[in-house]
PDB file of N, CA, C and O in Angstrom:
ATOM      1  N   MET A   1       0.841  -1.169   0.000  1.00  0.00           N
ATOM      2  CA  MET A   1       0.000   0.000   0.000  1.00  0.00           C
ATOM      3  C   MET A   1       0.887   1.233   0.000  1.00  0.00           C
ATOM      4  O   MET A   1       2.101   1.153   0.185  1.00  0.00           O
ATOM      5  N   LEU A   2       0.271   2.329  -0.205  1.00  0.00           N
ATOM      6  CA  LEU A   2       1.027   3.563  -0.342  1.00  0.00           C
ATOM      7  C   LEU A   2       1.337   4.214   0.999  1.00  0.00           C
ATOM      8  O   LEU A   2       1.943   5.285   1.041  1.00  0.00           O
ATOM      9  N   LEU A   3       0.934   3.591   2.079  1.00  0.00           N
ATOM     10  CA  LEU A   3       1.203   4.132   3.404  1.00  0.00           C
ATOM     11  C   LEU A   3       2.604   3.839   3.913  1.00  0.00           C
ATOM     12  O   LEU A   3       3.067   4.488   4.850  1.00  0.00           O
ATOM     13  N   LYS A   4       3.281   2.879   3.316  1.00  0.00           N
ATOM     14  CA  LYS A   4       4.548   2.389   3.860  1.00  0.00           C
ATOM     15  C   LYS A   4       5.529   3.505   4.238  1.00  0.00           C
ATOM     16  O   LYS A   4       6.101   3.453   5.326  1.00  0.00           O
ATOM     17  N   PRO A   5       5.745   4.507   3.386  1.00  0.00           N
ATOM     18  CA  PRO A   5       6.697   5.554   3.775  1.00  0.00           C
ATOM     19  C   PRO A   5       6.253   6.361   4.997  1.00  0.00           C
ATOM     20  O   PRO A   5       7.077   7.023   5.628  1.00  0.00           O
ATOM     21  N   TYR A   6       4.966   6.314   5.336  1.00  0.00           N
ATOM     22  CA  TYR A   6       4.432   7.139   6.409  1.00  0.00           C
ATOM     23  C   TYR A   6       4.094   6.358   7.674  1.00  0.00           C
ATOM     24  O   TYR A   6       3.706   6.954   8.680  1.00  0.00           O
ATOM     25  N   LEU A   7       4.235   5.034   7.638  1.00  0.00           N
ATOM     26  CA  LEU A   7       3.834   4.222   8.780  1.00  0.00           C
ATOM     27  C   LEU A   7       4.590   4.573  10.053  1.00  0.00           C
ATOM     28  O   LEU A   7       3.983   4.663  11.121  1.00  0.00           O
ATOM     29  N   SER A   8       5.897   4.774   9.964  1.00  0.00           N
ATOM     30  CA  SER A   8       6.647   5.089  11.179  1.00  0.00           C
ATOM     31  C   SER A   8       6.185   6.413  11.773  1.00  0.00           C
ATOM     32  O   SER A   8       6.133   6.551  12.995  1.00  0.00           O
ATOM     33  N   GLU A   9       5.854   7.374  10.945  1.00  0.00           N
ATOM     34  CA  GLU A   9       5.359   8.660  11.433  1.00  0.00           C
ATOM     35  C   GLU A   9       3.975   8.494  12.056  1.00  0.00           C
ATOM     36  O   GLU A   9       3.687   9.082  13.099  1.00  0.00           O
ATOM     37  N   ILE A  10       3.125   7.701  11.423  1.00  0.00           N
ATOM     38  CA  ILE A  10       1.769   7.477  11.926  1.00  0.00           C
ATOM     39  C   ILE A  10       1.807   6.762  13.273  1.00  0.00           C
ATOM     40  O   ILE A  10       1.061   7.118  14.185  1.00  0.00           O
ATOM     41  N   ILE A  11       2.664   5.762  13.402  1.00  0.00           N
ATOM     42  CA  ILE A  11       2.757   4.971  14.618  1.00  0.00           C
ATOM     43  C   ILE A  11       3.128   5.844  15.812  1.00  0.00           C
ATOM     44  O   ILE A  11       2.626   5.633  16.916  1.00  0.00           O
ATOM     45  N   ASN A  12       3.993   6.810  15.599  1.00  0.00           N
ATOM     46  CA  ASN A  12       4.495   7.628  16.700  1.00  0.00           C
ATOM     47  C   ASN A  12       3.539   8.740  17.123  1.00  0.00           C
ATOM     48  O   ASN A  12       3.813   9.441  18.097  1.00  0.00           O
ATOM     49  N   ARG A  13       2.455   8.913  16.434  1.00  0.00           N
ATOM     50  CA  ARG A  13       1.471   9.919  16.798  1.00  0.00           C
ATOM     51  C   ARG A  13       0.383   9.295  17.657  1.00  0.00           C
ATOM     52  O   ARG A  13       0.052   8.118  17.512  1.00  0.00           O
ATOM     53  N   ASP A  14      -0.153  10.085  18.532  1.00  0.00           N
ATOM     54  CA  ASP A  14      -1.271   9.625  19.346  1.00  0.00           C
ATOM     55  C   ASP A  14      -2.558  10.196  18.759  1.00  0.00           C
ATOM     56  O   ASP A  14      -3.352  10.819  19.464  1.00  0.00           O
ATOM     57  N   GLU A  15      -2.751   9.977  17.471  1.00  0.00           N
ATOM     58  CA  GLU A  15      -3.922  10.487  16.759  1.00  0.00           C
ATOM     59  C   GLU A  15      -4.524   9.360  15.942  1.00  0.00           C
ATOM     60  O   GLU A  15      -3.816   8.452  15.507  1.00  0.00           O
ATOM     61  N   PRO A  16      -5.831   9.417  15.735  1.00  0.00           N
ATOM     62  CA  PRO A  16      -6.437   8.379  14.884  1.00  0.00           C
ATOM     63  C   PRO A  16      -6.103   8.622  13.407  1.00  0.00           C
ATOM     64  O   PRO A  16      -5.785   9.742  13.006  1.00  0.00           O
ATOM     65  N   ILE A  17      -6.180   7.577  12.627  1.00  0.00           N
ATOM     66  CA  ILE A  17      -6.059   7.671  11.175  1.00  0.00           C
ATOM     67  C   ILE A  17      -7.485   7.762  10.659  1.00  0.00           C
ATOM     68  O   ILE A  17      -8.259   6.817  10.813  1.00  0.00           O
ATOM     69  N   ILE A  18      -7.840   8.878  10.052  1.00  0.00           N
ATOM     70  CA  ILE A  18      -9.209   9.085   9.576  1.00  0.00           C
ATOM     71  C   ILE A  18      -9.226   8.904   8.072  1.00  0.00           C
ATOM     72  O   ILE A  18      -8.474   9.557   7.348  1.00  0.00           O
ATOM     73  N   ILE A  19     -10.093   8.008   7.605  1.00  0.00           N
ATOM     74  CA  ILE A  19     -10.194   7.685   6.190  1.00  0.00           C
ATOM     75  C   ILE A  19     -11.590   8.083   5.710  1.00  0.00           C
ATOM     76  O   ILE A  19     -12.595   7.731   6.328  1.00  0.00           O
ATOM     77  N   ASP A  20     -11.634   8.807   4.620  1.00  0.00           N
ATOM     78  CA  ASP A  20     -12.910   9.230   4.031  1.00  0.00           C
ATOM     79  C   ASP A  20     -13.692   8.006   3.576  1.00  0.00           C
ATOM     80  O   ASP A  20     -13.138   7.106   2.945  1.00  0.00           O
ATOM     81  N   THR A  21     -14.967   7.977   3.896  1.00  0.00           N
ATOM     82  CA  THR A  21     -15.809   6.857   3.471  1.00  0.00           C
ATOM     83  C   THR A  21     -16.165   7.047   2.006  1.00  0.00           C
ATOM     84  O   THR A  21     -16.983   7.897   1.655  1.00  0.00           O
ATOM     85  N   GLU A  22     -15.548   6.256   1.174  1.00  0.00           N
ATOM     86  CA  GLU A  22     -15.764   6.320  -0.263  1.00  0.00           C
ATOM     87  C   GLU A  22     -16.488   5.083  -0.776  1.00  0.00           C
ATOM     88  O   GLU A  22     -17.250   5.156  -1.740  1.00  0.00           O
ATOM     89  N   TYR A  23     -16.250   3.954  -0.132  1.00  0.00           N
ATOM     90  CA  TYR A  23     -16.794   2.683  -0.591  1.00  0.00           C
ATOM     91  C   TYR A  23     -17.692   2.103   0.491  1.00  0.00           C
ATOM     92  O   TYR A  23     -17.233   1.364   1.362  1.00  0.00           O
ATOM     93  N   THR A  24     -18.956   2.437   0.431  1.00  0.00           N
ATOM     94  CA  THR A  24     -19.919   2.016   1.433  1.00  0.00           C
ATOM     95  C   THR A  24     -19.883   0.506   1.622  1.00  0.00           C
ATOM     96  O   THR A  24     -19.921  -0.260   0.659  1.00  0.00           O
ATOM     97  N   GLY A  25     -19.810   0.096   2.879  1.00  0.00           N
ATOM     98  CA  GLY A  25     -19.814  -1.315   3.208  1.00  0.00           C
ATOM     99  C   GLY A  25     -18.462  -1.990   3.135  1.00  0.00           C
ATOM    100  O   GLY A  25     -18.363  -3.188   3.398  1.00  0.00           O
ATOM    101  N   GLN A  26     -17.418  -1.259   2.787  1.00  0.00           N
ATOM    102  CA  GLN A  26     -16.088  -1.850   2.633  1.00  0.00           C
ATOM    103  C   GLN A  26     -15.110  -1.427   3.728  1.00  0.00           C
ATOM    104  O   GLN A  26     -13.919  -1.729   3.645  1.00  0.00           O
ATOM    105  N   ASP A  27     -15.597  -0.741   4.738  1.00  0.00           N
ATOM    106  CA  ASP A  27     -14.704  -0.235   5.790  1.00  0.00           C
ATOM    107  C   ASP A  27     -13.883  -1.352   6.429  1.00  0.00           C
ATOM    108  O   ASP A  27     -12.674  -1.206   6.605  1.00  0.00           O
ATOM    109  N   ALA A  28     -14.527  -2.463   6.777  1.00  0.00           N
ATOM    110  CA  ALA A  28     -13.819  -3.572   7.435  1.00  0.00           C
ATOM    111  C   ALA A  28     -12.751  -4.158   6.512  1.00  0.00           C
ATOM    112  O   ALA A  28     -11.650  -4.475   6.962  1.00  0.00           O
ATOM    113  N   ASN A  29     -13.068  -4.305   5.229  1.00  0.00           N
ATOM    114  CA  ASN A  29     -12.078  -4.833   4.280  1.00  0.00           C
ATOM    115  C   ASN A  29     -10.880  -3.898   4.147  1.00  0.00           C
ATOM    116  O   ASN A  29      -9.733  -4.342   4.155  1.00  0.00           O
ATOM    117  N   ILE A  30     -11.153  -2.608   4.026  1.00  0.00           N
ATOM    118  CA  ILE A  30     -10.078  -1.621   3.873  1.00  0.00           C
ATOM    119  C   ILE A  30      -9.228  -1.581   5.137  1.00  0.00           C
ATOM    120  O   ILE A  30      -7.999  -1.559   5.060  1.00  0.00           O
ATOM    121  N   LYS A  31      -9.879  -1.571   6.305  1.00  0.00           N
ATOM    122  CA  LYS A  31      -9.144  -1.557   7.567  1.00  0.00           C
ATOM    123  C   LYS A  31      -8.263  -2.800   7.685  1.00  0.00           C
ATOM    124  O   LYS A  31      -7.110  -2.715   8.109  1.00  0.00           O
ATOM    125  N   GLY A  32      -8.812  -3.949   7.308  1.00  0.00           N
ATOM    126  CA  GLY A  32      -8.039  -5.192   7.358  1.00  0.00           C
ATOM    127  C   GLY A  32      -6.817  -5.139   6.460  1.00  0.00           C
ATOM    128  O   GLY A  32      -5.739  -5.589   6.849  1.00  0.00           O
ATOM    129  N   MET A  33      -6.976  -4.591   5.253  1.00  0.00           N
ATOM    130  CA  MET A  33      -5.833  -4.471   4.336  1.00  0.00           C
ATOM    131  C   MET A  33      -4.755  -3.563   4.920  1.00  0.00           C
ATOM    132  O   MET A  33      -3.567  -3.869   4.823  1.00  0.00           O
ATOM    133  N   ILE A  34      -5.164  -2.453   5.523  1.00  0.00           N
ATOM    134  CA  ILE A  34      -4.200  -1.523   6.114  1.00  0.00           C
ATOM    135  C   ILE A  34      -3.469  -2.186   7.281  1.00  0.00           C
ATOM    136  O   ILE A  34      -2.248  -2.077   7.394  1.00  0.00           O
ATOM    137  N   LEU A  35      -4.217  -2.873   8.149  1.00  0.00           N
ATOM    138  CA  LEU A  35      -3.603  -3.532   9.302  1.00  0.00           C
ATOM    139  C   LEU A  35      -2.632  -4.634   8.873  1.00  0.00           C
ATOM    140  O   LEU A  35      -1.546  -4.761   9.439  1.00  0.00           O
ATOM    141  N   ARG A  36      -3.026  -5.433   7.868  1.00  0.00           N
ATOM    142  CA  ARG A  36      -2.131  -6.494   7.371  1.00  0.00           C
ATOM    143  C   ARG A  36      -0.878  -5.906   6.753  1.00  0.00           C
ATOM    144  O   ARG A  36       0.224  -6.398   6.991  1.00  0.00           O
ATOM    145  N   HIS A  37      -1.038  -4.860   5.965  1.00  0.00           N
ATOM    146  CA  HIS A  37       0.123  -4.239   5.327  1.00  0.00           C
ATOM    147  C   HIS A  37       1.063  -3.657   6.379  1.00  0.00           C
ATOM    148  O   HIS A  37       2.282  -3.803   6.280  1.00  0.00           O
ATOM    149  N   ALA A  38       0.499  -3.007   7.374  1.00  0.00           N
ATOM    150  CA  ALA A  38       1.333  -2.448   8.435  1.00  0.00           C
ATOM    151  C   ALA A  38       2.115  -3.560   9.125  1.00  0.00           C
ATOM    152  O   ALA A  38       3.319  -3.430   9.347  1.00  0.00           O
ATOM    153  N   MET A  39       1.430  -4.659   9.467  1.00  0.00           N
ATOM    154  CA  MET A  39       2.094  -5.772  10.142  1.00  0.00           C
ATOM    155  C   MET A  39       3.181  -6.379   9.255  1.00  0.00           C
ATOM    156  O   MET A  39       4.270  -6.686   9.740  1.00  0.00           O
ATOM    157  N   ASN A  40       2.901  -6.556   7.967  1.00  0.00           N
ATOM    158  CA  ASN A  40       3.884  -7.108   7.034  1.00  0.00           C
ATOM    159  C   ASN A  40       5.078  -6.172   6.838  1.00  0.00           C
ATOM    160  O   ASN A  40       6.159  -6.609   6.442  1.00  0.00           O
ATOM    161  N   SER A  41       4.875  -4.891   7.116  1.00  0.00           N
ATOM    162  CA  SER A  41       5.955  -3.909   6.990  1.00  0.00           C
ATOM    163  C   SER A  41       6.693  -3.717   8.306  1.00  0.00           C
ATOM    164  O   SER A  41       7.590  -2.880   8.400  1.00  0.00           O
ATOM    165  N   GLY A  42       6.314  -4.498   9.334  1.00  0.00           N
ATOM    166  CA  GLY A  42       6.995  -4.419  10.614  1.00  0.00           C
ATOM    167  C   GLY A  42       6.418  -3.414  11.584  1.00  0.00           C
ATOM    168  O   GLY A  42       7.083  -3.037  12.548  1.00  0.00           O
ATOM    169  N   PHE A  43       5.189  -2.969  11.351  1.00  0.00           N
ATOM    170  CA  PHE A  43       4.549  -1.988  12.218  1.00  0.00           C
ATOM    171  C   PHE A  43       3.290  -2.590  12.817  1.00  0.00           C
ATOM    172  O   PHE A  43       2.653  -3.449  12.208  1.00  0.00           O
ATOM    173  N   TYR A  44       2.938  -2.143  14.002  1.00  0.00           N
ATOM    174  CA  TYR A  44       1.716  -2.605  14.634  1.00  0.00           C
ATOM    175  C   TYR A  44       0.785  -1.414  14.818  1.00  0.00           C
ATOM    176  O   TYR A  44       1.141  -0.435  15.474  1.00  0.00           O
ATOM    177  N   LEU A  45      -0.385  -1.499  14.247  1.00  0.00           N
ATOM    178  CA  LEU A  45      -1.418  -0.488  14.432  1.00  0.00           C
ATOM    179  C   LEU A  45      -2.560  -1.116  15.218  1.00  0.00           C
ATOM    180  O   LEU A  45      -2.913  -2.272  14.986  1.00  0.00           O
ATOM    181  N   GLN A  46      -3.125  -0.377  16.128  1.00  0.00           N
ATOM    182  CA  GLN A  46      -4.311  -0.852  16.822  1.00  0.00           C
ATOM    183  C   GLN A  46      -5.506  -0.627  15.904  1.00  0.00           C
ATOM    184  O   GLN A  46      -5.617   0.422  15.269  1.00  0.00           O
ATOM    185  N   LYS A  47      -6.389  -1.603  15.833  1.00  0.00           N
ATOM    186  CA  LYS A  47      -7.517  -1.482  14.902  1.00  0.00           C
ATOM    187  C   LYS A  47      -8.413  -0.307  15.255  1.00  0.00           C
ATOM    188  O   LYS A  47      -9.059   0.260  14.374  1.00  0.00           O
ATOM    189  N   ASP A  48      -8.466   0.070  16.530  1.00  0.00           N
ATOM    190  CA  ASP A  48      -9.299   1.207  16.929  1.00  0.00           C
ATOM    191  C   ASP A  48      -8.707   2.550  16.515  1.00  0.00           C
ATOM    192  O   ASP A  48      -9.380   3.576  16.607  1.00  0.00           O
ATOM    193  N   SER A  49      -7.450   2.554  16.060  1.00  0.00           N
ATOM    194  CA  SER A  49      -6.828   3.812  15.649  1.00  0.00           C
ATOM    195  C   SER A  49      -7.201   4.198  14.219  1.00  0.00           C
ATOM    196  O   SER A  49      -6.851   5.286  13.763  1.00  0.00           O
ATOM    197  N   ILE A  50      -7.911   3.312  13.504  1.00  0.00           N
ATOM    198  CA  ILE A  50      -8.350   3.597  12.132  1.00  0.00           C
ATOM    199  C   ILE A  50      -9.847   3.860  12.163  1.00  0.00           C
ATOM    200  O   ILE A  50     -10.634   2.997  12.552  1.00  0.00           O
ATOM    201  N   ILE A  51     -10.225   5.052  11.753  1.00  0.00           N
ATOM    202  CA  ILE A  51     -11.614   5.492  11.809  1.00  0.00           C
ATOM    203  C   ILE A  51     -12.065   5.897  10.410  1.00  0.00           C
ATOM    204  O   ILE A  51     -11.313   6.525   9.665  1.00  0.00           O
ATOM    205  N   PHE A  52     -13.285   5.536  10.062  1.00  0.00           N
ATOM    206  CA  PHE A  52     -13.874   5.944   8.790  1.00  0.00           C
ATOM    207  C   PHE A  52     -14.919   7.017   9.061  1.00  0.00           C
ATOM    208  O   PHE A  52     -15.762   6.877   9.948  1.00  0.00           O
ATOM    209  N   SER A  53     -14.847   8.094   8.277  1.00  0.00           N
ATOM    210  CA  SER A  53     -15.764   9.209   8.458  1.00  0.00           C
ATOM    211  C   SER A  53     -15.874   9.975   7.145  1.00  0.00           C
ATOM    212  O   SER A  53     -14.971   9.926   6.309  1.00  0.00           O
ATOM    213  N   GLN A  54     -16.978  10.677   6.974  1.00  0.00           N
ATOM    214  CA  GLN A  54     -17.097  11.533   5.796  1.00  0.00           C
ATOM    215  C   GLN A  54     -16.287  12.794   6.046  1.00  0.00           C
ATOM    216  O   GLN A  54     -16.541  13.534   6.996  1.00  0.00           O
ATOM    217  N   ILE A  55     -15.308  13.029   5.179  1.00  0.00           N
ATOM    218  CA  ILE A  55     -14.414  14.167   5.349  1.00  0.00           C
ATOM    219  C   ILE A  55     -15.147  15.478   5.037  1.00  0.00           C
ATOM    220  O   ILE A  55     -15.069  16.429   5.815  1.00  0.00           O
ATOM    221  N   GLY A  56     -15.838  15.529   3.934  1.00  0.00           N
ATOM    222  CA  GLY A  56     -16.615  16.717   3.591  1.00  0.00           C
ATOM    223  C   GLY A  56     -15.793  17.809   2.939  1.00  0.00           C
ATOM    224  O   GLY A  56     -14.566  17.843   3.033  1.00  0.00           O
ATOM    225  N   ARG A  57     -16.506  18.696   2.278  1.00  0.00           N
ATOM    226  CA  ARG A  57     -15.837  19.766   1.534  1.00  0.00           C
ATOM    227  C   ARG A  57     -15.240  20.850   2.416  1.00  0.00           C
ATOM    228  O   ARG A  57     -14.382  21.608   1.966  1.00  0.00           O
ATOM    229  N   ALA A  58     -15.676  20.933   3.652  1.00  0.00           N
ATOM    230  CA  ALA A  58     -15.173  21.977   4.549  1.00  0.00           C
ATOM    231  C   ALA A  58     -13.870  21.567   5.235  1.00  0.00           C
ATOM    232  O   ALA A  58     -13.307  22.352   5.998  1.00  0.00           O
ATOM    233  N   SER A  59     -13.386  20.359   4.979  1.00  0.00           N
ATOM    234  CA  SER A  59     -12.195  19.880   5.668  1.00  0.00           C
ATOM    235  C   SER A  59     -10.909  20.405   5.029  1.00  0.00           C
ATOM    236  O   SER A  59     -10.886  20.788   3.859  1.00  0.00           O
ATOM    237  N   THR A  60      -9.862  20.412   5.812  1.00  0.00           N
ATOM    238  CA  THR A  60      -8.539  20.799   5.326  1.00  0.00           C
ATOM    239  C   THR A  60      -8.065  19.828   4.253  1.00  0.00           C
ATOM    240  O   THR A  60      -7.427  20.236   3.283  1.00  0.00           O
ATOM    241  N   ALA A  61      -8.376  18.536   4.423  1.00  0.00           N
ATOM    242  CA  ALA A  61      -7.959  17.528   3.440  1.00  0.00           C
ATOM    243  C   ALA A  61      -8.595  17.801   2.081  1.00  0.00           C
ATOM    244  O   ALA A  61      -7.929  17.702   1.050  1.00  0.00           O
ATOM    245  N   HIS A  62      -9.865  18.141   2.076  1.00  0.00           N
ATOM    246  CA  HIS A  62     -10.541  18.427   0.803  1.00  0.00           C
ATOM    247  C   HIS A  62      -9.957  19.689   0.166  1.00  0.00           C
ATOM    248  O   HIS A  62      -9.730  19.736  -1.043  1.00  0.00           O
ATOM    249  N   GLU A  63      -9.721  20.692   0.979  1.00  0.00           N
ATOM    250  CA  GLU A  63      -9.152  21.949   0.471  1.00  0.00           C
ATOM    251  C   GLU A  63      -7.774  21.708  -0.147  1.00  0.00           C
ATOM    252  O   GLU A  63      -7.483  22.220  -1.228  1.00  0.00           O
ATOM    253  N   LEU A  64      -6.936  20.941   0.525  1.00  0.00           N
ATOM    254  CA  LEU A  64      -5.604  20.651   0.005  1.00  0.00           C
ATOM    255  C   LEU A  64      -5.691  19.882  -1.315  1.00  0.00           C
ATOM    256  O   LEU A  64      -4.984  20.206  -2.269  1.00  0.00           O
ATOM    257  N   ALA A  65      -6.550  18.872  -1.372  1.00  0.00           N
ATOM    258  CA  ALA A  65      -6.715  18.099  -2.604  1.00  0.00           C
ATOM    259  C   ALA A  65      -7.178  19.005  -3.747  1.00  0.00           C
ATOM    260  O   ALA A  65      -6.705  18.869  -4.875  1.00  0.00           O
ATOM    261  N   TYR A  66      -8.081  19.910  -3.465  1.00  0.00           N
ATOM    262  CA  TYR A  66      -8.582  20.834  -4.482  1.00  0.00           C
ATOM    263  C   TYR A  66      -7.451  21.734  -5.005  1.00  0.00           C
ATOM    264  O   TYR A  66      -7.307  21.915  -6.214  1.00  0.00           O
ATOM    265  N   TYR A  67      -6.652  22.293  -4.089  1.00  0.00           N
ATOM    266  CA  TYR A  67      -5.563  23.180  -4.511  1.00  0.00           C
ATOM    267  C   TYR A  67      -4.490  22.438  -5.299  1.00  0.00           C
ATOM    268  O   TYR A  67      -3.906  23.001  -6.224  1.00  0.00           O
ATOM    269  N   VAL A  68      -4.227  21.199  -4.951  1.00  0.00           N
ATOM    270  CA  VAL A  68      -3.273  20.397  -5.724  1.00  0.00           C
ATOM    271  C   VAL A  68      -3.831  20.165  -7.119  1.00  0.00           C
ATOM    272  O   VAL A  68      -3.118  20.315  -8.111  1.00  0.00           O
ATOM    273  N   GLN A  69      -5.105  19.800  -7.193  1.00  0.00           N
ATOM    274  CA  GLN A  69      -5.738  19.528  -8.492  1.00  0.00           C
ATOM    275  C   GLN A  69      -5.743  20.785  -9.369  1.00  0.00           C
ATOM    276  O   GLN A  69      -5.610  20.686 -10.589  1.00  0.00           O
ATOM    277  N   GLN A  70      -5.892  21.945  -8.767  1.00  0.00           N
ATOM    278  CA  GLN A  70      -5.902  23.208  -9.500  1.00  0.00           C
ATOM    279  C   GLN A  70      -4.493  23.712  -9.837  1.00  0.00           C
ATOM    280  O   GLN A  70      -4.338  24.684 -10.575  1.00  0.00           O
ATOM    281  N   GLY A  71      -3.471  23.046  -9.291  1.00  0.00           N
ATOM    282  CA  GLY A  71      -2.099  23.464  -9.548  1.00  0.00           C
ATOM    283  C   GLY A  71      -1.656  24.641  -8.696  1.00  0.00           C
ATOM    284  O   GLY A  71      -0.646  25.275  -8.999  1.00  0.00           O
ATOM    285  N   LYS A  72      -2.397  24.945  -7.633  1.00  0.00           N
ATOM    286  CA  LYS A  72      -2.067  26.082  -6.778  1.00  0.00           C
ATOM    287  C   LYS A  72      -1.096  25.719  -5.656  1.00  0.00           C
ATOM    288  O   LYS A  72      -0.527  26.599  -5.011  1.00  0.00           O
ATOM    289  N   THR A  73      -0.910  24.427  -5.431  1.00  0.00           N
ATOM    290  CA  THR A  73       0.057  23.957  -4.445  1.00  0.00           C
ATOM    291  C   THR A  73       0.587  22.603  -4.893  1.00  0.00           C
ATOM    292  O   THR A  73       0.013  21.972  -5.780  1.00  0.00           O
ATOM    293  N   GLN A  74       1.665  22.162  -4.291  1.00  0.00           N
ATOM    294  CA  GLN A  74       2.276  20.889  -4.659  1.00  0.00           C
ATOM    295  C   GLN A  74       1.780  19.789  -3.728  1.00  0.00           C
ATOM    296  O   GLN A  74       1.525  20.028  -2.548  1.00  0.00           O
ATOM    297  N   ALA A  75       1.650  18.595  -4.265  1.00  0.00           N
ATOM    298  CA  ALA A  75       1.289  17.436  -3.450  1.00  0.00           C
ATOM    299  C   ALA A  75       2.430  17.106  -2.507  1.00  0.00           C
ATOM    300  O   ALA A  75       3.591  17.374  -2.819  1.00  0.00           O
ATOM    301  N   HIS A  76       2.111  16.523  -1.352  1.00  0.00           N
ATOM    302  CA  HIS A  76       3.142  16.135  -0.395  1.00  0.00           C
ATOM    303  C   HIS A  76       3.968  14.971  -0.915  1.00  0.00           C
ATOM    304  O   HIS A  76       5.144  14.842  -0.578  1.00  0.00           O
ATOM    305  N   PHE A  77       3.361  14.126  -1.731  1.00  0.00           N
ATOM    306  CA  PHE A  77       4.079  13.024  -2.364  1.00  0.00           C
ATOM    307  C   PHE A  77       3.324  12.634  -3.624  1.00  0.00           C
ATOM    308  O   PHE A  77       2.148  12.959  -3.786  1.00  0.00           O
ATOM    309  N   GLN A  78       4.010  11.942  -4.505  1.00  0.00           N
ATOM    310  CA  GLN A  78       3.399  11.465  -5.733  1.00  0.00           C
ATOM    311  C   GLN A  78       3.446   9.951  -5.749  1.00  0.00           C
ATOM    312  O   GLN A  78       4.427   9.344  -5.317  1.00  0.00           O
ATOM    313  N   ILE A  79       2.399   9.354  -6.241  1.00  0.00           N
ATOM    314  CA  ILE A  79       2.334   7.899  -6.347  1.00  0.00           C
ATOM    315  C   ILE A  79       3.006   7.494  -7.645  1.00  0.00           C
ATOM    316  O   ILE A  79       2.710   8.032  -8.711  1.00  0.00           O
ATOM    317  N   ARG A  80       3.918   6.532  -7.536  1.00  0.00           N
ATOM    318  CA  ARG A  80       4.638   6.055  -8.712  1.00  0.00           C
ATOM    319  C   ARG A  80       4.071   4.725  -9.169  1.00  0.00           C
ATOM    320  O   ARG A  80       3.384   4.046  -8.406  1.00  0.00           O
ATOM    321  N   LEU A  81       4.348   4.352 -10.392  1.00  0.00           N
ATOM    322  CA  LEU A  81       3.921   3.069 -10.927  1.00  0.00           C
ATOM    323  C   LEU A  81       4.451   1.940 -10.061  1.00  0.00           C
ATOM    324  O   LEU A  81       3.748   0.959  -9.819  1.00  0.00           O
ATOM    325  N   GLU A  82       5.674   2.070  -9.596  1.00  0.00           N
ATOM    326  CA  GLU A  82       6.283   1.034  -8.758  1.00  0.00           C
ATOM    327  C   GLU A  82       5.486   0.780  -7.483  1.00  0.00           C
ATOM    328  O   GLU A  82       5.420  -0.347  -6.991  1.00  0.00           O
ATOM    329  N   ASP A  83       4.871   1.865  -6.947  1.00  0.00           N
ATOM    330  CA  ASP A  83       4.058   1.707  -5.744  1.00  0.00           C
ATOM    331  C   ASP A  83       2.869   0.785  -5.998  1.00  0.00           C
ATOM    332  O   ASP A  83       2.514  -0.029  -5.146  1.00  0.00           O
ATOM    333  N   PHE A  84       2.263   0.916  -7.160  1.00  0.00           N
ATOM    334  CA  PHE A  84       1.143   0.048  -7.503  1.00  0.00           C
ATOM    335  C   PHE A  84       1.614  -1.356  -7.802  1.00  0.00           C
ATOM    336  O   PHE A  84       0.974  -2.326  -7.395  1.00  0.00           O
ATOM    337  N   LEU A  85       2.724  -1.479  -8.508  1.00  0.00           N
ATOM    338  CA  LEU A  85       3.219  -2.801  -8.861  1.00  0.00           C
ATOM    339  C   LEU A  85       3.608  -3.607  -7.619  1.00  0.00           C
ATOM    340  O   LEU A  85       3.507  -4.834  -7.612  1.00  0.00           O
ATOM    341  N   ASP A  86       4.054  -2.911  -6.568  1.00  0.00           N
ATOM    342  CA  ASP A  86       4.391  -3.591  -5.315  1.00  0.00           C
ATOM    343  C   ASP A  86       3.174  -4.250  -4.679  1.00  0.00           C
ATOM    344  O   ASP A  86       3.310  -5.191  -3.898  1.00  0.00           O
ATOM    345  N   LEU A  87       1.991  -3.758  -5.013  1.00  0.00           N
ATOM    346  CA  LEU A  87       0.767  -4.319  -4.442  1.00  0.00           C
ATOM    347  C   LEU A  87       0.344  -5.610  -5.107  1.00  0.00           C
ATOM    348  O   LEU A  87      -0.426  -6.380  -4.533  1.00  0.00           O
ATOM    349  N   LEU A  88       0.836  -5.858  -6.311  1.00  0.00           N
ATOM    350  CA  LEU A  88       0.410  -7.041  -7.059  1.00  0.00           C
ATOM    351  C   LEU A  88       1.139  -8.294  -6.645  1.00  0.00           C
ATOM    352  O   LEU A  88       0.883  -9.367  -7.191  1.00  0.00           O
TER     353      LEU A  88
END
C-alpha cells in the first residue's frame, strides 16, 4: 500500500487515522488491508486507531486536494507506478 513511507510517522502519533468513506460497506475490508500491510511492513497499528468518516468539503484535506488539483500547491508526495506494482 502507499502508506509504507508514512507508517513510522503514523505509529508515533497519538492520533487516529481518519479515512474518508468512499466505498460504502467496505470499511472492514479496507481496515483489514491496512492492518495487514502495516504488520507485514513491521509496524503494529491498533484497529481502533483507524476510523472511517465523511471528510466533507469543509475539511482541510478536501481543500488541500482541491488546490493540488488546480495546480495552486504541490502534493506532499506522488504515487509512482512502482508503488502500484508492489501491491500485485
